[in-house]
C-alpha positions as CSV (number, residue, x, y, z in Angstrom):
1,M,154.5,112.0,191.1
2,D,154.6,111.6,194.8
3,G,153.1,108.4,195.2
4,R,149.6,109.2,195.6
5,G,146.7,107.7,193.8
6,G,143.1,108.2,193.6
7,L,140.2,106.1,192.3
8,F,136.6,107.3,191.7
9,Y,133.9,104.4,190.8
10,G,130.6,106.0,189.9
11,G,128.8,102.8,190.0
12,A,128.9,101.8,193.5
13,V,125.3,102.5,194.4
14,D,122.3,102.9,191.8
15,R,118.5,103.1,192.2
16,H,116.9,100.3,190.5
17,N,112.9,99.9,190.9
18,D,112.7,102.9,193.6
19,R,115.3,100.8,195.6
20,L,118.6,101.9,196.1
21,I,121.2,99.2,195.5
22,A,124.8,99.1,196.6
23,Y,126.8,96.7,194.5
24,E,129.4,94.8,196.6
25,M,131.1,93.0,193.9
26,G,131.8,96.3,191.9
27,I,133.1,98.2,194.9
28,V,135.5,95.2,196.0
29,V,136.5,94.3,192.4
30,N,137.5,98.1,191.1
31,L,139.0,98.5,194.8
32,L,141.1,95.3,194.1
33,Q,142.4,96.4,190.5
34,F,143.4,99.9,191.8
35,L,145.4,98.7,194.7
36,A,147.0,96.0,192.5
37,A,148.1,98.8,190.0
38,M,149.3,101.0,192.8
39,G,151.4,98.1,194.2
40,E,152.9,97.7,190.5
41,V,153.6,101.6,190.5
42,Y,155.4,101.3,193.8
43,E,157.4,98.4,192.5
44,V,158.6,100.4,189.2
45,G,159.4,103.2,191.5
46,G,161.4,101.2,193.7
47,Y,159.3,102.0,197.0
48,H,158.9,99.2,199.4
49,G,157.8,100.9,202.4
50,P,154.7,101.7,204.2
51,V,151.5,103.0,202.5
52,E,148.5,104.6,203.7
53,I,145.3,103.4,202.4
54,A,141.6,104.7,202.8
55,Y,138.5,104.4,201.0
56,E,135.2,105.9,201.2
57,V,131.7,104.9,199.6
58,N,129.2,107.7,199.5
59,G,125.3,107.8,198.9
60,L,124.9,104.4,201.1
61,R,121.9,105.5,203.3
62,D,118.6,103.4,202.6
63,A,121.0,101.0,200.5
64,V,120.7,97.1,200.4
65,G,123.3,95.2,199.1
66,A,122.8,93.7,195.4
67,S,123.5,90.3,196.6
68,R,120.3,90.4,198.8
69,V,117.9,91.6,196.2
70,G,115.3,89.0,195.2
71,E,115.9,86.7,198.2
72,F,113.1,85.1,199.8
73,G,112.4,85.6,203.5
74,F,113.2,88.9,205.5
75,P,113.7,91.7,203.5
76,P,117.0,93.3,203.9
77,T,117.8,96.0,206.4
78,P,118.8,99.3,204.6
79,Y,122.2,100.8,205.3
80,G,122.0,103.3,208.0
81,S,124.4,105.8,207.3
82,D,125.3,108.2,204.2
83,G,128.7,106.6,203.7
84,A,131.6,104.1,205.0
85,R,135.0,104.8,205.2
86,R,137.9,102.8,206.5
87,D,141.9,103.4,206.4
88,L,144.7,101.2,207.1
89,R,148.4,101.0,206.7
90,S,149.9,98.3,204.5
91,Q,153.2,97.7,202.8
92,A,153.6,98.3,199.2
93,R,154.8,95.0,198.5
94,T,151.5,93.4,200.0
95,L,149.4,95.8,197.6
96,R,151.4,94.2,194.3
97,E,151.5,90.3,196.0
98,R,148.3,90.3,198.0
99,P,146.0,92.9,197.1
100,E,143.0,91.0,197.9
101,S,143.8,90.5,201.7
102,V,144.1,94.5,201.7
103,V,140.8,94.6,200.2
104,R,138.9,92.3,202.6
105,D,140.8,94.3,205.3
106,L,139.4,97.5,204.3
107,T,135.8,96.5,203.2
108,L,134.8,93.3,205.5
109,R,132.7,95.5,207.7
110,L,130.8,97.4,205.1
111,M,130.2,94.0,203.2
112,Q,128.8,92.4,206.5
113,A,126.6,95.4,206.9
114,L,125.1,95.4,203.3
115,T,124.8,91.8,203.2
116,E,123.7,91.2,206.8
117,R,125.9,87.9,206.7
118,D,129.4,86.5,206.3
119,Y,129.9,87.8,202.8
120,D,133.1,87.9,200.7
121,P,132.9,88.9,197.3
122,L,136.2,87.4,196.8
123,G,135.5,84.4,197.8
124,D,135.2,81.1,195.9
125,D,131.3,80.7,196.3
């Protein structure tokens, strides 16, 4: 094993009643669980150095955030790109001890774009 990991989550975007829906909570929770597990793998393997992390969500063009569906008022603005991608460098220890902080750093822009507000799926709301 060379320390690389990969996650495929097929439920990030789905069509429902002729509308493409992006499930923010599913994206964030799956990424959180995966990164926490990778943090444990690095711990067991004795690796404590830097880790390059990248995530990508495809199939987003014209999707709206699930948290916005059914809201009254102005209709949500559909996402304007085919996908979202972000990468960053973290420490292996951070993945194990504070994976939610890494997930927030990775997904903040996408969550704001999908919800058109300051939305944190990992928040206590």
